N, C-alpha and C positions, 0 to 999 in steps of 0.2 A: 219304535223301529224294530226292536226285537220281536214284538208280537206279530207284526206283519210278516217277518221272515218265517216264523214258526207256522203261520197259517198257510203260507205259500208252499212250504215243504210238505205239509200234511195233505194238501190238495194233489200234489204230484204223486205221492205214494198211493192215494186212493184211486187215481186213474190208472196207475200201472198195474195194480193187482189183477183186474179181469184179463188184461192182455197176457199176463204170464200164465194164467189158467188156460186160456184158449190155445196158446202155443205149446202147451205141454204135450209131449208124445208119449205113447204107451197106453196101457189099459187104464180105464177110469175107475177110481175106487168106488165101491158099492155105497148106495145111499144108506144113511143111518135111519132107523125106525124110531118111533116114539117109545120111549122107555129104555132105549140103549144106554148103557152106562157110559159115563164120561161124555155127555152130549157136547159136541164141539163143532162150531160152524166155520172153523178155519179151513182153508183149502189144503189139499194133500201136498206133501213135499215131493218135488220132481226128482227123478234119478239123474245122476251125473254120467257123463260119457266115460267109457272105460279108458284107462291109461294106455298109451301106445306101448307096444312090446319093446323091451330093452334088447338090443343086439347082443349076441354072445361075445365074451371077451376074446381078443385075438389069441391065438395059440402062442406059447412061449417059443422064442427063437432057439434054434439048435445050439447047444453049448459049443463054444469055440475053445481051442487049445490055447494055453498061455503063449505069449509072444517071447521067443528066446532073445536074450540080450547078446548081441554080437559085438558091441563096443565095450572095451575094457578101459579101466583107468590107466593113466600113463605110467604110474610107478608101482613100487612094491607097497601094498596097502596094509600089510600085517595080518593079524588074525581076523580082523573085520573085513569081510569080502563083500563086494556088491552083489545084488541078487542075480541069479542066473536066468530068470525069466520075469516077465511082468504080466499083469492081467490084461486081457484083450479089450481095453477101453481106450477112449481117446485121450483122457487126462489121468495121469498117475502122480500122486504126491511123491516127492523125492526128499526124504528126511535127512539124507547124508549128502550134502552138496559137494563134499570133498572127493567122493569116489565116483563121480559122474564119468562115464566112459567117453572116449574119443575114438574116431575112426582111424584106422591105419592109413597113413598118407606118406608117400615119397614124392618130394617136390620135383626131383629130376629123374626119377626112375632108378631101377637097380644098377644101371650102368655108371651112376655117379653116387656111390654110397657115402654116407656120413653127413649129409645135409638134410636132416629131417626136422621139421618144426615140432613134431610130436614124437620125441624119442622115448622109448620104453625103458623104465628103470628096473633094476633087479635088487635083491636084498643085499648083495655084496657091493653095490654101486653107490658110493656116497655123493656122486655128482648130480645125478638125476633124482626124480621124486622117489622118496623112500620114507616109509613110516618110522624107521629106526633113526632118521635124521630130522624128525620134527616136521615132516611135510604132510602127514595125515594124522588126525586126532586119534588118540588111543581110547579115550572115554568121552562120550558125548560129542560135541562139536568144537570144544575149545580147550581140551586137555591133551597135551602132546608129550611125547617122550623123545629124548635125544641121547643117543649112545655114541660115545667117542672112545676109540681105542688108539693108544699111542705107544710107540716103542722108541726109546732114546738109548742109543748105543754110543759109548765113548771109549776111545782107545788113546792113551796119552803116555808119552815118554818125556822125561825131564831130568835135568841134573841140578840139584840144590845142595848147599853145604850141609853136611851131616857129620857128627862126631864118630870116630871109630869105636868109642866105648871101651869100658874096662874089660869086656869079653868080646874081642874082635872076632870077626868071621874068619880072617886069614891069619896065619902065624906071621910073626915078625912085622906086625902092623904098628910100628912105633910112632907113626905120625898121628897128630891130633885129629885131623880131618880124614874121614874115610871116603869110600867110593859113594858118590852122590847120585849115580844113575838109578832111576826107578822107572817101573812100568806099572801103569794103573789101567784097569778095565772096569767099566761101570755099565750095568744094563738095568734100565727101568722099564717096566711094563705098567702102563697107567690105564685104568678103566674109569671113564667118567659117565655117570648115569644122571640125567636130568629129567625131572617130571615137572612140567609147568603148565599154567593155565593162562590163556589169553592169546589174542592174535598179535604175537610179538613183532610181526613185520610191520604193524601199523601203530602200535602203542606199547607202553611198558607192560611187562607181564603183571598179572594180578597176584600170583604167588609162584614159588619155585622151590623144589626140593632137589638137592644135588649131593652126590657121594662120589668121591674119587679115591679109591684105594690104589696104592702103588706097591708093586712087587719088585724088589731090588735084589740083584746079585752083583757083588763087587770082588775084585781081585787086585792085590798089590804085591809086587815083587821088588825087593830091594837087594842091596849088596852088603848090608851091614846088619848086625843083630841089634836088638833093643829098639827097633823102629816100629815093627808091626805089633809088638807087644812088649810090656815092661819085662816079661820073663824071657830072657835070652834063649832059653831052651825051645821056644816056639819057632826059632829059625828066622829066615829072611823073607818069607812070603806068607800070604794070608788069603783065604777065601771066606767070604761072609755073605750073609743074606739078611733081608729085613722086609717086613710088611708094615705099611703105614697108611694113615688117612691124611692126605694133604688137603682135601676138601670134604666137609660133611656139615652142611648147613641147610637151614630153611630161610626163605626170604618172602616177606609179605609187603605188598603195597598198602600202606596205611591210608593214604588220602591223595586225591587230586587237588592241586592248589591253583590250577589255572586251566583254561580251555586249550592250552598248547602243550598238553602232556607233561607239565611240571608236576612232580609227585614227591611224596615222602615215603621212604622204604625203611623197613627194619629187617636186619639179617642177623641170625643167631647160629653159632656153630663155628667149626674150623673153616677159615676163609683166607684167601690171599689179600694182602693189603700193602700198598706202597704209599708212604706218607708224603713224598714229594716227587717232583718230576723225574729225578735221576736215581732215587733210592739212596741218598746220602746218610739218612738217619735211621729209617726203619723200612725194611722190605722183607716180609716173612709171611708164612701161612700158619696161623695160630687160632685157638678157640677164643671166641669173644662175642660181643654184641656191637653192632654198628648201625647207627641211625644216620641215614643220608638222604639227600634230596637235591632238587634243583629249582630254579625260579627264573622268571622273566624270560621265558622261551629258551631255557637252558643257558642263559648268560651267566648265571651264578650257580655254582655247585658247592655243596658243603658236606662234611663228614664229622660225626661224633662217634668215636670208637673206644672200646675197652677190651683189652686182651689179657688172658691169663696164660702165660707161656708154658709150653710143654718142654720136657727134656728132649734133646735130639739124640738120634742114634749116631754113634761116633763115626762109623765107617761109611755110611751112606749119606749122612747129613739130613735125613728125613725125620719127621716127627716120630716119637715113640707112641705106643698105644696108651694114651691117657695117663701118662706119668707126669705128675705136677712138678714144675720147675721152681715154684714159689717166687714168681716174678710177675708184677703187674705193670702193664703199659697202657697209658691213656693218651689219645690223640684227638685233636680238633683242628680242622683246617677249612678254609674257604677259598674258592677260586672265582675269579672274575675275568671273563673273556673281553677282548677289545678294550683293555685298560690303557687309556691315553692314546695308544696307537692301534689301529685295526690289525688284527692278527696276533696281538701280544696278550698272553694270559698271565695274570699275577696271582700269587698265592700267599696267604698268611697262615701260619701254623703254630700250634703249641703241642709239645710232647711232654710226657712225664714217665719216668722209669723208676719203679720201686723194686729193687732187687734185694731180697732178704738174705741174711747170713745162712749159709748151709755148707755142708761138706759133701763132695761128690767126686767119685772116680769114674773115668770114662770106661767104655767097653774093653779097652786094651790094658786097663790096670793103672793108668796114669792119673795122678791127682790133678784135677782141673778147677776145683772150687773148694776153698780159695786157691789162688795161684800159688804154685810151688816155687816161690821166690821170696826172699826176705824172711820175715818171721812167720808168714803163712798162717794168719789167724782169720777165722770167719768174720765177715764184716757186712754191714748193711750199706747200700748205696741208694741215695735219694737225689735225683737230678731232674731238672726241667730244661726244656729246649724252646727257645723262641726263634722263629724262622721266617724269612721272606725269600720267596723264590719266584722265578719268572721263566716263561718258555714261549717262543713264537718268533715273530720277525718284525723288524722296524724297517719298513721299505723293503729293499733288496737284501738287507743284512739279517741273518738268522742269529738270534740271541738266546742263550740259556744261562741262567745264573742262580745262585743260592747263597744265602748268608744265614748262619746259625750262631746263637749264643747259648752256652750251657752253664747253668748255675745250680749248685746243690751242695751236698755234703757226703763224704765217705767216712764211715765210723772208724775205720782203721785200714789205711792203705798199706799193703805189705811191703812195697818198695820204700815209701816214706817212713814206715814204722810207726805211724801215728795217725790220728784223725786229721782229715784235711777238708778244707772248704774247696769247692769246685768253681772255677771261673775260666772257661775256655771258649774259643771261637773257631769258626770254620767259614771259608769263603771259596766259591768256585764260579768260574765264568767260562763260557765257550762262545766264540764268535765265528761264524762261517759265512761263506759266500758261494752261491751256486752259479756255475758256468756250464750251460748245456747239461751234460750227463755227469759232470764232476762237481765235487764239493771241496773247497779249500777251507781249512779250519785251523784255529789256534785256541788253546785252552790254558787255563791257569787254575791251580788248586793249592789252597793253603789250609793247613791245620796247625793251630797254635801248639807250641811245645812248652815244657816246664824247665826253666833255667835252673831253679834251685829246688831239688826234689824234697828237701826236708824242712822247708820254711813254713809248712802248715797250709799252703794254698797250692792246689794242683791246677796247672794251667795247660796241660796237654789235652787236646780234644779227642774224645772217643764217642762212638755212636751207640745206639741201642742194638741194632742188628742191621748193618748196612750191606748193600749189594749194588754198588754204583755202576751205571753204564756211562762211563766218562773216560776220556783219554785212552781209548782203546778197549776198555771194558774187559771181556773175557779173553781177548787176544793178547793183552798185555801180560808180560811175565811178572811184573811187580804186583799186579792185582790178582792174578790167577793162582800164584803159588804161595804156600805157607812156608815161611823161612824161620826155622827154629833158632832162637838165640842160644849160642853155645854155652855149655855148662849150666843151663837152666832148663826149666820145663815151661817156658813162655815163648811166644812167637814174636819175632820182630814185626812180621806182617802175617795176617791170617789169610787163608784162601778167600778170594773174591772180596777183597777189601783194600782200599787205598791207604788206610791209616797204619802207621807204625806204633800200634797201641800197647805193645808188650803184654797182650792178654794171653792167658793159657790156651784159650780156644774161643773163637768167635761164636761157635754153636753152643758150647757148654760152659764157658767161663764167664766171668763178670767184667764189666767195663772197667778200664784202668785209665785214670786221667793224669798219672805221672808217667809221661812218655815224651819222646823227643820232638814230636811234630814234624812237619815237612813242608817244603815248597816243591811243586811239580809244574814244569813248563812243558807244554805239548804243542807239536805241530803235526797236522794230519792231512790226509788226502783220501777221499772215498769217492766211489763212482760205480755206476752200472756199466760194466764192460759190454754186456749184452743184456737183453731182457731177462735172461735166466741167471746171469753171473754177476755177483756183487763183490767188489774188492775194497779193502780198507788198509791203509798204511798209516802207522803212527810212530813217532819218535818222542820219547819223554826224557827230560833231564830232571833228576831228582836229587834233592839235598835235604839234610836234616836241619830244622830250625835251631834246635838246642841238642846238645849231646850229654848234658849232665846226668839224666837218668841212665843212659847207656854206660857211662863211666862208673856210676855207682853200682849198677847191677853186675858189670863184668870186672869191677875193680881194676880198671885201666886208667892210667894217668891221662892219656891223650887219645882222643878219637876225633877225626876230622868231620867236617860238615857235609862234604860231598858224598852222596850215596852211589850214584851211577847213572848210566844211560840205558834206557829200555827202548828197544825197537821191535816192531811186530808187523806181521803181515797176516791178514785174515781174508778168507774166501768163503762166500756163501752161494751155493748153487741150487736152483730149483728147476729140475728138469721138466716139470709139467707146467711151469709158470704159475703154480699155486702152491700152497703150503702143505700139501699132503705128503710131499717128499722134499726134505731139506737136507742137503749135504754140506757140512762145514769142515773147513781145515784151517789150522792156524800154526804159525811158526814165529817164534820170538827168541830174542837173545837179551842178555843183560851183561853189560860191561861194568865191572866195579870200578869206582873211583876212590879217592882218599879215605873217607870215613868207612865205607864198606870194606875196603882192603884192610883197614886196621882191625876189623873184627873177623873177617872170613878169609882174607887173602885175595889175590888178584885173578883167580881163575874165572874165565867167562862161563856164565850159566846160560842154559837154554831150555826150551820146551818145544815140543811138536805134538799136535793132537789132531784127530779127525773124529767127527761125530756125524751120526745119521739119525734123523727124526722121521719116522713113518707114522702117518695119522690117517685113521679111518673115521 
């Protein structure tokens, strides 16, 4: 078969060769003569047709000018501005999607100003788009900056029991108690700078750096010497200032643990932390490490924290600049939402407070550590707290509660005059009911007291650093004022604390578990009188659980259990319906009853204050 195919192909080629020679156009090659070199009988190679002419390339178009950009971004974009012009092409890449321009549009025309869907922002405008408020990235497409400026102004007048002292301000001041009227002015300027990475409106931030310096100026005017400073020659008033860092930390998202934005975070540096719902045990801003996270679509939240406490400035209450307090605090807690009842969140917590022995005088020259009472020897405190708390509602009833047990040891309590074991308890509950714009509430607070101060077991409850929002909070006279125990340098109550702990200072002193404890019964009413105005009324009946520690410290044979009645009114006004301007006013009185009268007399005490918070 192959042989036949080859013979057929050869026959076709043989017949086609003469035809190609006859059809060849052009001159015929000359015949070769005998003897020519390279005698070749093959036919001559025909010439190819010339290639067609290539048309000339089209001329280049005339250059067009750049297209000016007439649409601007809606807000203040910072140092990175959008381009002023674009190349004259149909498609242009836009690498910065945040700064795309929008046309100017007035929905109803200039005769109806104010209703614009595309409102232009300015650098001084925190409400509309602004690069200073985290609306435009500073670096790349996901790194933002948020600048917050805040001014807190407080003016407060009050009357508290104070001693006349051995060097009285006025001649012929033979009475033990002096003039207790005082005027305090406090001004804080706070600057918060945040640099963070991630689209925080949709998911947790990847990392964050934050710094919050606070600049403070404070003034105190009294009517007796020995109050503003231990040196009576300093007079009766004082002006002071302080600079502090209340926040200075870095935060990293370590891992995503579910597709529902459940994460694990690590935060290192000076940071705010409140260990329970109402701040009964620890609520402070201190340097430390905190590992936190959530799980199951945020149904569970947990915290592991360790803090190394800083010394506090005496007159402002702010942190000092990295002055070590020699106190360690460790906290672990876990929250679970919708526990048993939908809308009810339960919390379990463990606290540890290790406060080493030290000697410290405050900025005004008073000894605060150890407390200047009893034998006043430096001592170590090691105490742990076990707690269960809850917050939320059960049906229509709002419920908030907390129970804590404190167990530990004090190497030498100055009131007991010996080492003591610590075993104290605390319980609080608030029940409220909402009716339209009003909330009716009732509260109860109990802190155990020490019946026998010298038996070797201290049973009076004290916190690490409390700042409770309970039974009136900052509007309550009992909580807001620090009442000094006469003839001592310890306080019956410290400012912004419910506990009659007999500490030298909540900010700079050590916890004291030899104290009288108390019962507090509260009835309150709160409501929104208007969308801008909030009002709160509270009445508290307070009595000491035990009076043995008071009798021992004051060397009094008899002190009653009833402390007094505290009644307060608080108003909070937001003229812009947002928190950029908040005006607060409070008025409170305290009517002493038997036990308080045995210590301080029957004179009614009072406080009145106003505060303004401006935020950019």
